[in-house]
Chimera marker file (.cmm) of the C-alpha trace (Angstrom):
<marker_set name="trace">
<marker id="1" x="91.032" y="93.468" z="97.681" r="1" g="1" b="0" radius="0.5"/>
<marker id="2" x="94.676" y="92.444" z="98.056" r="1" g="1" b="0" radius="0.5"/>
<marker id="3" x="97.586" y="92.490" z="95.621" r="1" g="1" b="0" radius="0.5"/>
<marker id="4" x="96.998" y="88.769" z="95.075" r="1" g="1" b="0" radius="0.5"/>
<marker id="5" x="93.711" y="89.598" z="93.322" r="1" g="1" b="0" radius="0.5"/>
<marker id="6" x="95.306" y="91.868" z="90.746" r="1" g="1" b="0" radius="0.5"/>
<marker id="7" x="96.230" y="90.980" z="87.165" r="1" g="1" b="0" radius="0.5"/>
<marker id="8" x="98.942" y="92.199" z="84.813" r="1" g="1" b="0" radius="0.5"/>
<marker id="9" x="98.416" y="95.856" z="83.921" r="1" g="1" b="0" radius="0.5"/>
<marker id="10" x="96.205" y="96.602" z="86.952" r="1" g="1" b="0" radius="0.5"/>
<marker id="11" x="96.968" y="99.674" z="89.074" r="1" g="1" b="0" radius="0.5"/>
<marker id="12" x="95.893" y="100.216" z="92.669" r="1" g="1" b="0" radius="0.5"/>
<marker id="13" x="96.612" y="102.327" z="95.737" r="1" g="1" b="0" radius="0.5"/>
<marker id="14" x="97.962" y="100.602" z="98.856" r="1" g="1" b="0" radius="0.5"/>
<marker id="15" x="95.529" y="100.925" z="101.737" r="1" g="1" b="0" radius="0.5"/>
<marker id="16" x="97.185" y="98.799" z="104.409" r="1" g="1" b="0" radius="0.5"/>
<marker id="17" x="99.999" y="96.288" z="104.923" r="1" g="1" b="0" radius="0.5"/>
<marker id="18" x="99.375" y="93.537" z="107.450" r="1" g="1" b="0" radius="0.5"/>
<marker id="19" x="101.404" y="90.602" z="108.747" r="1" g="1" b="0" radius="0.5"/>
<marker id="20" x="104.384" y="90.231" z="111.031" r="1" g="1" b="0" radius="0.5"/>
<marker id="21" x="106.075" y="93.452" z="112.117" r="1" g="1" b="0" radius="0.5"/>
<marker id="22" x="109.392" y="92.536" z="110.473" r="1" g="1" b="0" radius="0.5"/>
<marker id="23" x="107.635" y="91.909" z="107.149" r="1" g="1" b="0" radius="0.5"/>
<marker id="24" x="105.737" y="95.199" z="107.393" r="1" g="1" b="0" radius="0.5"/>
<marker id="25" x="108.981" y="97.084" z="108.088" r="1" g="1" b="0" radius="0.5"/>
<marker id="26" x="110.716" y="95.399" z="105.161" r="1" g="1" b="0" radius="0.5"/>
<marker id="27" x="107.853" y="96.145" z="102.762" r="1" g="1" b="0" radius="0.5"/>
<marker id="28" x="107.704" y="99.722" z="104.037" r="1" g="1" b="0" radius="0.5"/>
<marker id="29" x="111.396" y="100.141" z="103.264" r="1" g="1" b="0" radius="0.5"/>
<marker id="30" x="110.658" y="98.969" z="99.707" r="1" g="1" b="0" radius="0.5"/>
<marker id="31" x="107.937" y="101.595" z="99.318" r="1" g="1" b="0" radius="0.5"/>
<marker id="32" x="104.852" y="99.546" z="100.217" r="1" g="1" b="0" radius="0.5"/>
<marker id="33" x="103.151" y="102.196" z="102.349" r="1" g="1" b="0" radius="0.5"/>
<marker id="34" x="99.580" y="103.467" z="102.469" r="1" g="1" b="0" radius="0.5"/>
<marker id="35" x="98.851" y="105.817" z="99.594" r="1" g="1" b="0" radius="0.5"/>
<marker id="36" x="101.458" y="104.415" z="97.196" r="1" g="1" b="0" radius="0.5"/>
<marker id="37" x="100.295" y="103.488" z="93.692" r="1" g="1" b="0" radius="0.5"/>
<marker id="38" x="101.462" y="100.070" z="92.470" r="1" g="1" b="0" radius="0.5"/>
<marker id="39" x="101.123" y="98.439" z="89.057" r="1" g="1" b="0" radius="0.5"/>
<marker id="40" x="101.358" y="94.751" z="88.186" r="1" g="1" b="0" radius="0.5"/>
<marker id="41" x="104.058" y="94.427" z="85.536" r="1" g="1" b="0" radius="0.5"/>
<marker id="42" x="103.971" y="90.660" z="85.160" r="1" g="1" b="0" radius="0.5"/>
<marker id="43" x="104.663" y="87.310" z="86.753" r="1" g="1" b="0" radius="0.5"/>
<marker id="44" x="107.850" y="85.292" z="87.059" r="1" g="1" b="0" radius="0.5"/>
<marker id="45" x="108.243" y="81.870" z="88.649" r="1" g="1" b="0" radius="0.5"/>
<marker id="46" x="104.980" y="82.310" z="90.561" r="1" g="1" b="0" radius="0.5"/>
<marker id="47" x="105.917" y="85.757" z="91.900" r="1" g="1" b="0" radius="0.5"/>
<marker id="48" x="104.149" y="89.004" z="91.040" r="1" g="1" b="0" radius="0.5"/>
<marker id="49" x="106.384" y="91.673" z="89.539" r="1" g="1" b="0" radius="0.5"/>
<marker id="50" x="105.215" y="95.100" z="90.715" r="1" g="1" b="0" radius="0.5"/>
<marker id="51" x="106.171" y="98.630" z="89.752" r="1" g="1" b="0" radius="0.5"/>
<marker id="52" x="106.513" y="100.640" z="92.970" r="1" g="1" b="0" radius="0.5"/>
<marker id="53" x="107.733" y="104.203" z="92.465" r="1" g="1" b="0" radius="0.5"/>
<marker id="54" x="110.601" y="103.767" z="89.973" r="1" g="1" b="0" radius="0.5"/>
<marker id="55" x="111.476" y="100.207" z="91.039" r="1" g="1" b="0" radius="0.5"/>
<marker id="56" x="110.386" y="96.714" z="90.042" r="1" g="1" b="0" radius="0.5"/>
<marker id="57" x="109.807" y="94.383" z="92.992" r="1" g="1" b="0" radius="0.5"/>
<marker id="58" x="108.827" y="90.707" z="93.051" r="1" g="1" b="0" radius="0.5"/>
<marker id="59" x="106.566" y="89.438" z="95.835" r="1" g="1" b="0" radius="0.5"/>
<marker id="60" x="105.287" y="85.939" z="96.470" r="1" g="1" b="0" radius="0.5"/>
<marker id="61" x="101.598" y="85.097" z="96.849" r="1" g="1" b="0" radius="0.5"/>
<marker id="62" x="101.680" y="85.006" z="100.669" r="1" g="1" b="0" radius="0.5"/>
<marker id="63" x="103.147" y="88.508" z="100.786" r="1" g="1" b="0" radius="0.5"/>
<marker id="64" x="100.711" y="89.772" z="98.144" r="1" g="1" b="0" radius="0.5"/>
<marker id="65" x="97.820" y="88.629" z="100.343" r="1" g="1" b="0" radius="0.5"/>
<marker id="66" x="99.105" y="90.879" z="103.165" r="1" g="1" b="0" radius="0.5"/>
<marker id="67" x="98.876" y="94.064" z="101.088" r="1" g="1" b="0" radius="0.5"/>
<marker id="68" x="95.360" y="95.528" z="100.912" r="1" g="1" b="0" radius="0.5"/>
<marker id="69" x="94.717" y="97.789" z="97.927" r="1" g="1" b="0" radius="0.5"/>
<marker id="70" x="91.919" y="99.882" z="96.430" r="1" g="1" b="0" radius="0.5"/>
<marker id="71" x="91.200" y="100.841" z="92.833" r="1" g="1" b="0" radius="0.5"/>
<marker id="72" x="92.790" y="104.057" z="91.629" r="1" g="1" b="0" radius="0.5"/>
<link id1="1" id2="2" r="1" g="1" b="0" radius="0.2"/>
<link id1="2" id2="3" r="1" g="1" b="0" radius="0.2"/>
<link id1="3" id2="4" r="1" g="1" b="0" radius="0.2"/>
<link id1="4" id2="5" r="1" g="1" b="0" radius="0.2"/>
<link id1="5" id2="6" r="1" g="1" b="0" radius="0.2"/>
<link id1="6" id2="7" r="1" g="1" b="0" radius="0.2"/>
<link id1="7" id2="8" r="1" g="1" b="0" radius="0.2"/>
<link id1="8" id2="9" r="1" g="1" b="0" radius="0.2"/>
<link id1="9" id2="10" r="1" g="1" b="0" radius="0.2"/>
<link id1="10" id2="11" r="1" g="1" b="0" radius="0.2"/>
<link id1="11" id2="12" r="1" g="1" b="0" radius="0.2"/>
<link id1="12" id2="13" r="1" g="1" b="0" radius="0.2"/>
<link id1="13" id2="14" r="1" g="1" b="0" radius="0.2"/>
<link id1="14" id2="15" r="1" g="1" b="0" radius="0.2"/>
<link id1="15" id2="16" r="1" g="1" b="0" radius="0.2"/>
<link id1="16" id2="17" r="1" g="1" b="0" radius="0.2"/>
<link id1="17" id2="18" r="1" g="1" b="0" radius="0.2"/>
<link id1="18" id2="19" r="1" g="1" b="0" radius="0.2"/>
<link id1="19" id2="20" r="1" g="1" b="0" radius="0.2"/>
<link id1="20" id2="21" r="1" g="1" b="0" radius="0.2"/>
<link id1="21" id2="22" r="1" g="1" b="0" radius="0.2"/>
<link id1="22" id2="23" r="1" g="1" b="0" radius="0.2"/>
<link id1="23" id2="24" r="1" g="1" b="0" radius="0.2"/>
<link id1="24" id2="25" r="1" g="1" b="0" radius="0.2"/>
<link id1="25" id2="26" r="1" g="1" b="0" radius="0.2"/>
<link id1="26" id2="27" r="1" g="1" b="0" radius="0.2"/>
<link id1="27" id2="28" r="1" g="1" b="0" radius="0.2"/>
<link id1="28" id2="29" r="1" g="1" b="0" radius="0.2"/>
<link id1="29" id2="30" r="1" g="1" b="0" radius="0.2"/>
<link id1="30" id2="31" r="1" g="1" b="0" radius="0.2"/>
<link id1="31" id2="32" r="1" g="1" b="0" radius="0.2"/>
<link id1="32" id2="33" r="1" g="1" b="0" radius="0.2"/>
<link id1="33" id2="34" r="1" g="1" b="0" radius="0.2"/>
<link id1="34" id2="35" r="1" g="1" b="0" radius="0.2"/>
<link id1="35" id2="36" r="1" g="1" b="0" radius="0.2"/>
<link id1="36" id2="37" r="1" g="1" b="0" radius="0.2"/>
<link id1="37" id2="38" r="1" g="1" b="0" radius="0.2"/>
<link id1="38" id2="39" r="1" g="1" b="0" radius="0.2"/>
<link id1="39" id2="40" r="1" g="1" b="0" radius="0.2"/>
<link id1="40" id2="41" r="1" g="1" b="0" radius="0.2"/>
<link id1="41" id2="42" r="1" g="1" b="0" radius="0.2"/>
<link id1="42" id2="43" r="1" g="1" b="0" radius="0.2"/>
<link id1="43" id2="44" r="1" g="1" b="0" radius="0.2"/>
<link id1="44" id2="45" r="1" g="1" b="0" radius="0.2"/>
<link id1="45" id2="46" r="1" g="1" b="0" radius="0.2"/>
<link id1="46" id2="47" r="1" g="1" b="0" radius="0.2"/>
<link id1="47" id2="48" r="1" g="1" b="0" radius="0.2"/>
<link id1="48" id2="49" r="1" g="1" b="0" radius="0.2"/>
<link id1="49" id2="50" r="1" g="1" b="0" radius="0.2"/>
<link id1="50" id2="51" r="1" g="1" b="0" radius="0.2"/>
<link id1="51" id2="52" r="1" g="1" b="0" radius="0.2"/>
<link id1="52" id2="53" r="1" g="1" b="0" radius="0.2"/>
<link id1="53" id2="54" r="1" g="1" b="0" radius="0.2"/>
<link id1="54" id2="55" r="1" g="1" b="0" radius="0.2"/>
<link id1="55" id2="56" r="1" g="1" b="0" radius="0.2"/>
<link id1="56" id2="57" r="1" g="1" b="0" radius="0.2"/>
<link id1="57" id2="58" r="1" g="1" b="0" radius="0.2"/>
<link id1="58" id2="59" r="1" g="1" b="0" radius="0.2"/>
<link id1="59" id2="60" r="1" g="1" b="0" radius="0.2"/>
<link id1="60" id2="61" r="1" g="1" b="0" radius="0.2"/>
<link id1="61" id2="62" r="1" g="1" b="0" radius="0.2"/>
<link id1="62" id2="63" r="1" g="1" b="0" radius="0.2"/>
<link id1="63" id2="64" r="1" g="1" b="0" radius="0.2"/>
<link id1="64" id2="65" r="1" g="1" b="0" radius="0.2"/>
<link id1="65" id2="66" r="1" g="1" b="0" radius="0.2"/>
<link id1="66" id2="67" r="1" g="1" b="0" radius="0.2"/>
<link id1="67" id2="68" r="1" g="1" b="0" radius="0.2"/>
<link id1="68" id2="69" r="1" g="1" b="0" radius="0.2"/>
<link id1="69" id2="70" r="1" g="1" b="0" radius="0.2"/>
<link id1="70" id2="71" r="1" g="1" b="0" radius="0.2"/>
<link id1="71" id2="72" r="1" g="1" b="0" radius="0.2"/>
</marker_set>
């Protein structure tokens, strides 16, 4: 499953981030690395709002499809 398949309130563990190398580096810098627990906080203007560590981060649908997750 990817982040795009999650709904508000869902929690999951990141398994893998795919896509272009620059995008993977950027997401990694934001905390999107294998093993990290993320939670869907909500949606705003078509973007998913995610809780990653102590931060809130918005990602668009295309980016959410590049982040593979597993149930916690």
